[in-house]
C-alpha positions as CSV (number, residue, x, y, z in Angstrom):
1,X,23.1,9.5,0.6
2,X,22.1,5.6,-0.1
3,X,19.7,3.5,2.3
4,X,21.4,2.5,4.8
5,X,19.1,-0.5,5.5
6,X,20.3,-3.8,3.8
7,X,17.4,-4.2,2.8
8,X,13.3,-2.5,3.0
9,X,14.0,0.6,4.5
10,X,11.2,1.3,7.1
11,X,10.8,4.7,7.3
12,X,9.2,4.4,3.5
13,X,6.4,2.6,5.4
14,X,5.2,5.9,7.1
15,X,1.8,7.0,5.7
16,X,3.6,10.1,5.0
17,X,5.7,8.8,2.4
18,X,4.1,5.3,1.1
19,X,2.0,6.8,-1.5
20,X,4.6,8.5,-3.2
21,X,7.0,5.3,-3.1
22,X,4.3,3.0,-4.1
23,X,3.9,5.1,-7.1
24,X,7.8,5.2,-7.8
25,X,8.3,1.6,-7.2
26,X,5.7,0.5,-9.4
27,X,7.5,3.1,-11.8
28,X,10.5,1.7,-11.6
29,X,9.5,-2.1,-11.9
30,X,8.0,-1.5,-15.2
31,X,11.2,0.9,-16.4
32,X,13.4,-1.8,-14.9
33,X,11.8,-5.4,-16.4
34,X,10.6,-4.0,-19.7
35,X,14.1,-3.6,-21.3
36,X,14.8,-7.1,-20.6
37,X,11.5,-8.5,-21.7
38,X,10.8,-6.8,-24.9
39,X,9.8,-7.9,-27.7
40,X,7.8,-11.0,-26.7
41,X,6.5,-9.2,-23.8
42,X,5.4,-5.6,-22.1
43,X,4.8,-4.2,-18.6
44,X,2.0,-2.1,-18.2
45,X,0.7,0.0,-15.7
46,X,-2.8,-0.9,-14.9
47,X,-5.1,0.7,-12.0
48,X,-7.9,-0.2,-9.3
49,X,-10.2,1.6,-8.5
50,X,-12.6,1.4,-5.8
51,X,-14.9,3.5,-3.1
52,X,-14.5,2.7,0.3
53,X,-16.2,3.9,3.7
54,X,-14.3,2.4,5.7
55,X,-13.3,4.7,8.4
56,X,-9.6,5.5,7.0
57,X,-11.2,7.9,4.4
58,X,-10.2,11.6,4.5
59,X,-13.3,13.4,5.9
60,X,-14.6,16.4,4.1
61,X,-15.9,19.5,6.3
62,X,-19.1,20.8,5.5
63,X,-19.4,24.6,6.8
64,X,-22.0,25.1,9.4
65,X,-25.4,26.7,8.4
66,X,-26.1,29.7,10.7
67,X,-29.7,29.9,11.6
68,X,-31.2,33.4,13.0
69,X,-34.2,33.9,14.7
70,X,-36.0,37.0,13.5
71,X,-36.5,39.7,15.8
72,X,-40.5,40.4,16.9
73,X,-41.3,43.8,15.7
74,X,-43.2,44.6,18.8
75,X,-42.0,42.6,21.7
76,X,-45.0,43.5,23.4
77,X,-47.4,41.4,21.7
78,X,-45.3,38.2,22.0
79,X,-45.5,38.4,25.8
80,X,-48.9,36.6,26.5
81,X,-47.6,34.1,24.1
82,X,-46.3,30.5,25.2
83,X,-42.5,29.7,23.9
84,X,-41.8,26.0,23.6
85,X,-38.9,24.8,25.6
86,X,-35.9,24.9,22.8
87,X,-34.9,21.3,21.9
88,X,-31.5,19.8,22.9
89,X,-28.5,21.1,21.6
90,X,-27.5,19.4,18.9
91,X,-23.8,17.4,18.5
92,X,-21.5,17.9,15.8
93,X,-20.5,14.2,14.5
94,X,-18.6,13.0,11.5
95,X,-20.1,10.6,9.5
96,X,-18.1,8.5,6.9
97,X,-17.4,9.7,3.2
98,X,-17.0,7.8,0.6
99,X,-13.6,7.9,-0.9
100,X,-12.5,7.0,-4.1
101,X,-9.0,4.8,-4.2
102,X,-7.1,4.2,-6.7
103,X,-4.2,1.4,-6.4
104,X,-1.7,1.2,-9.1
105,X,0.0,-3.0,-10.1
106,X,1.7,-4.3,-13.2
107,X,0.0,-6.7,-15.7
108,X,3.0,-8.4,-18.0
109,X,1.4,-8.8,-21.0
110,X,2.4,-11.3,-24.3
111,X,2.7,-8.9,-27.3
112,X,1.2,-11.1,-30.0
113,X,-1.5,-11.9,-28.2
114,X,-2.1,-9.5,-25.8
115,X,-2.6,-11.9,-23.1
116,X,-1.8,-10.9,-19.3
117,X,0.8,-13.6,-18.4
118,X,1.9,-12.3,-14.6
119,X,0.5,-9.9,-12.5
120,X,3.0,-8.0,-10.5
121,X,1.2,-6.3,-6.9
122,X,2.9,-4.3,-4.2
123,X,0.5,-4.5,-1.3
124,X,-0.9,-1.2,0.3
125,X,-2.4,-0.2,3.8
126,X,-5.8,-0.5,2.9
127,X,-5.1,-4.2,1.5
128,X,-3.6,-5.3,5.0
129,X,-7.0,-3.9,7.0
130,X,-10.2,-5.4,7.1
131,X,-12.7,-3.6,5.0
132,X,-13.4,-2.3,1.3
133,X,-9.4,-2.2,0.4
134,X,-8.9,-5.7,1.6
135,X,-12.0,-7.2,0.0
136,X,-11.3,-5.6,-3.4
137,X,-7.8,-7.2,-3.6
138,X,-8.5,-10.3,-2.7
139,X,-11.9,-10.6,-5.3
140,X,-8.8,-9.7,-8.0
141,X,-6.4,-11.7,-6.4
142,X,-9.0,-14.8,-6.4
143,X,-9.5,-14.2,-10.0
144,X,-5.9,-14.2,-10.7
145,X,-5.6,-17.3,-9.3
146,X,-8.5,-18.9,-10.6
147,X,-6.6,-17.6,-13.9
148,X,-4.1,-19.1,-16.6
149,X,-1.8,-15.7,-15.1
150,X,0.9,-16.0,-12.9
151,X,1.0,-14.0,-9.6
152,X,3.8,-12.0,-7.9
153,X,2.8,-10.2,-4.7
154,X,5.1,-8.0,-3.0
155,X,4.4,-6.9,1.3
156,X,6.8,-4.4,2.3
157,X,4.6,-3.5,5.0
158,X,5.4,-5.0,8.9
159,X,1.7,-3.3,9.9
160,X,-1.8,-5.1,8.6
161,X,-2.8,-8.9,8.2
162,X,-1.0,-10.6,5.8
163,X,-2.8,-12.1,2.7
164,X,-4.0,-15.6,3.2
165,X,-1.9,-19.0,2.7
166,X,-2.7,-22.1,4.2
167,X,0.6,-22.1,6.3
168,X,-0.7,-19.1,8.7
169,X,1.8,-19.5,11.3
170,X,4.6,-18.1,9.0
171,X,6.3,-15.0,10.7
172,X,8.0,-12.8,8.9
173,X,8.2,-8.4,9.0
174,X,8.1,-8.8,5.1
175,X,6.8,-11.5,2.0
176,X,7.2,-11.9,-1.7
177,X,4.3,-14.3,-2.7
178,X,5.7,-16.0,-6.4
179,X,2.4,-18.1,-7.7
180,X,3.2,-20.1,-11.1
181,X,-0.4,-21.0,-13.0
182,X,1.1,-24.4,-13.6
183,X,2.3,-24.8,-9.9
184,X,-1.0,-23.8,-8.0
185,X,-2.1,-24.6,-5.1
186,X,1.6,-24.4,-4.4
187,X,3.4,-21.1,-4.8
188,X,6.9,-19.9,-3.6
189,X,6.9,-17.7,-0.4
190,X,10.1,-15.3,0.2
191,X,10.0,-14.8,3.9
192,X,12.4,-11.8,5.3
193,X,12.9,-9.7,7.8
194,X,14.2,-6.0,8.5
195,X,17.9,-7.0,9.1
196,X,17.8,-9.3,5.6
197,X,18.1,-8.0,1.6
198,X,15.1,-8.2,0.1
199,X,15.3,-11.3,-2.1
200,X,15.6,-11.8,-5.6
201,X,13.9,-14.5,-7.4
202,X,13.2,-15.5,-11.0
203,X,10.1,-13.3,-12.7
204,X,7.2,-16.1,-13.9
205,X,6.6,-16.0,-17.6
206,X,5.6,-18.7,-20.1
207,X,7.0,-22.0,-20.3
208,X,9.2,-21.8,-23.3
209,X,10.5,-18.2,-22.1
210,X,13.5,-17.6,-20.5
211,X,12.8,-16.0,-17.2
212,X,14.7,-12.9,-16.4
213,X,16.1,-12.4,-12.3
214,X,13.9,-9.9,-10.3
215,X,15.8,-8.0,-8.6
216,X,13.5,-5.5,-6.0
217,X,16.4,-4.8,-3.9
218,X,18.5,-3.1,-6.6
219,X,15.0,-1.3,-7.7
220,X,14.4,-0.3,-4.3
221,X,17.8,1.1,-3.7
222,X,17.5,3.1,-6.6
223,X,14.0,4.7,-5.9
224,X,15.2,5.7,-3.0
225,X,18.4,7.4,-4.3
226,X,16.6,9.1,-7.2
227,X,13.7,10.7,-4.8
228,X,16.2,11.8,-2.6
229,X,14.5,10.2,0.3
230,X,17.6,11.3,2.9
231,X,16.3,14.9,2.8
232,X,13.1,14.1,3.8
233,X,13.5,11.1,6.7
234,X,15.3,12.2,10.1
235,X,17.0,9.0,11.3
236,X,17.0,10.6,14.6
237,X,13.1,9.6,15.2
238,X,11.9,6.1,14.8
239,X,10.2,4.9,12.2
240,X,6.3,5.0,11.6
241,X,4.8,2.5,12.5
242,X,7.2,1.4,15.8
243,X,9.6,-1.3,15.6
244,X,9.3,-4.1,17.9
245,X,11.6,-4.7,20.3
246,X,13.3,-7.6,18.8
247,X,14.4,-5.5,15.7
248,X,14.7,-2.1,17.7
249,X,18.5,-2.9,19.4
250,X,19.3,-4.0,15.7
251,X,18.1,-0.8,14.2
252,X,19.9,1.3,17.0
253,X,22.8,0.1,16.4
254,X,22.8,0.3,12.8
255,X,21.8,3.8,12.8
256,X,24.7,4.5,15.4
257,X,27.0,2.8,12.8
258,X,26.2,4.7,9.4
259,X,27.0,7.9,11.9
260,X,23.0,8.7,11.5
261,X,21.9,9.0,15.6
């Protein structure tokens, strides 16, 4: 069954599905673009690795150590010995543990020179929350923006703080930023909501190259279908994270029209 939504499927934002969906989407973008861009360019899947202790890490349980008292062989011998009061009972607490985070992204490279022509990022939840994940991504983002590489930044997550732009009053569920190296500090922002199809755009390359249309909507629908997400998504429940009141009515009507509620 195809996705019932015209654009982003909000159920895919659920933390239980997002990591798999993110990896499948990255892989599918690579597979879609490579035949179009060859032989001049190749799309490579790269990985950003960092450690975080920002409180979102999975905690590793450590077994308690049981300490037994040694019984005295002769209780009579200890009757006249002063015994110190036992210490206060220890509380079981949780400490932050370092977690190694691996985030995949794409680089369009010139085959002849190996230069990175365009970086394609699909943001993860950690990129949009304060902490190590956002700091690591923002450092990479600034490095790309200060280089001769183009940047395509895809944000398909309603939760979290959008990445910085100077016009910070723009409100939307999702957004795609296309930053061309020769046009900075100006960039193209495609802001769209749950009710909208994902906008298509031209993939920025070098000046002399013909730029292909980046149809992310078709790629996403294909990922949904090939991964059989219809078998694991329960459309009788609301998505996680929750929808805004504005979106909820439209959402309920759409699912009813598709006989999913």
